[in-house]
RODO-2510 file (C-alpha; in nm, 4 decimals, decimal comma):
residues 79
     n   res          X          Y          Z
     1     m     0,0000     0,0000     0,0000
     2     v     0,1484     0,3304    -0,1067
     3     a     0,0533     0,6935    -0,0537
     4     s    -0,1714     0,8405    -0,3237
     5     d     0,1214     1,0469    -0,4534
     6     e     0,3404     0,7322    -0,4415
     7     s     0,5943     0,9122    -0,2222
     8     q     0,6156     0,6392     0,0439
     9     v     0,5037     0,2913     0,1341
    10     l     0,2339     0,3086     0,4035
    11     g     0,1894    -0,0608     0,4693
    12     c     0,2333    -0,4106     0,3353
    13     s     0,1018    -0,7654     0,3552
    14     y     0,2927    -1,0934     0,3439
    15     f     0,1713    -1,4480     0,2816
    16     f     0,3758    -1,7521     0,3755
    17     p     0,2980    -2,1237     0,3459
    18     t     0,2573    -2,2929     0,6818
    19     d     0,3176    -2,6350     0,8316
    20     k     0,0657    -2,5807     1,1113
    21     v    -0,2473    -2,7976     1,1212
    22     e    -0,5806    -2,6264     1,0561
    23     y    -0,4257    -2,3489     0,8425
    24     d    -0,2901    -2,3244     0,4906
    25     v    -0,1244    -1,9813     0,4845
    26     e     0,0214    -1,7355     0,7362
    27     v    -0,0821    -1,3729     0,6812
    28     f     0,1139    -1,0791     0,8211
    29     l     0,0377    -0,7084     0,7840
    30     w     0,2063    -0,3869     0,8869
    31     v     0,1486    -0,0156     0,8474
    32     r     0,3667     0,2828     0,9299
    33     e     0,3343     0,4018     1,2863
    34     s     0,2176     0,7377     1,1513
    35     e    -0,0856     0,5627     0,9958
    36     v    -0,2022     0,3704     1,3031
    37     a    -0,4088     0,6667     1,4298
    38     n    -0,5819     0,6812     1,0888
    39     d    -0,6843     0,3126     1,1320
    40     l    -0,4989     0,2204     0,8150
    41     c    -0,4140    -0,1099     0,9822
    42     g    -0,7849    -0,1924     1,0155
    43     v    -0,8523    -0,0868     0,6575
    44     l    -0,5635    -0,2956     0,5240
    45     f    -0,6777    -0,5950     0,7292
    46     e    -1,0322    -0,5737     0,5872
    47     v    -0,9074    -0,5336     0,2290
    48     v    -0,6641    -0,8252     0,2572
    49     q    -0,9338    -1,0525     0,4044
    50     r    -1,1752    -0,9742     0,1193
    51     w    -0,9018    -1,0112    -0,1427
    52     l    -0,7889    -1,3499    -0,0103
    53     t    -1,1474    -1,4745     0,0018
    54     s    -1,2287    -1,3653    -0,3520
    55     h    -0,9016    -1,4217    -0,5400
    56     w    -0,6933    -1,6876    -0,3657
    57     p    -0,7517    -2,0608    -0,3116
    58     f    -0,6860    -2,0566     0,0640
    59     d    -0,9458    -2,2194     0,2866
    60     d    -0,7960    -2,1357     0,6248
    61     p    -0,5643    -1,8344     0,6397
    62     a    -0,4010    -1,7676     0,9765
    63     y    -0,4049    -1,4004     1,0702
    64     l    -0,1492    -1,4243     1,3471
    65     g    -0,1924    -1,1778     1,6277
    66     r    -0,5295    -1,0741     1,4842
    67     k    -0,7696    -1,3673     1,4537
    68     i    -0,5441    -1,6196     1,6251
    69     s    -0,3316    -1,5497     1,9290
    70     w     0,0402    -1,6143     1,9226
    71     e    -0,0028    -1,8423     2,2230
    72     h    -0,2556    -2,0607     2,0394
    73     w    -0,0463    -2,0546     1,7219
    74     n     0,2647    -2,1709     1,9052
    75     s     0,0715    -2,4578     2,0622
    76     l    -0,0530    -2,5993     1,7310
    77     p     0,1178    -2,9129     1,6014
    78     e     0,2734    -2,9229     1,2588
    79     k     0,1273    -3,1255     0,9716
***
């Protein structure tokens, strides 16, 4: 995600394959600290969720630290 004038990157998303049971991809997001107050993180999260649902073949994405706690994630066995 870049600023409308393309002067800086405001945030990004990453997708990694996973070996954890119950999930088929790990999803990570970040936004610049300056954009947190503007809720850009929430906006990016909503957009990424819709995009994955409509355009990618993942059945069970893991949104670590958002929809699944790190504690639960770390306790899951591997496939």
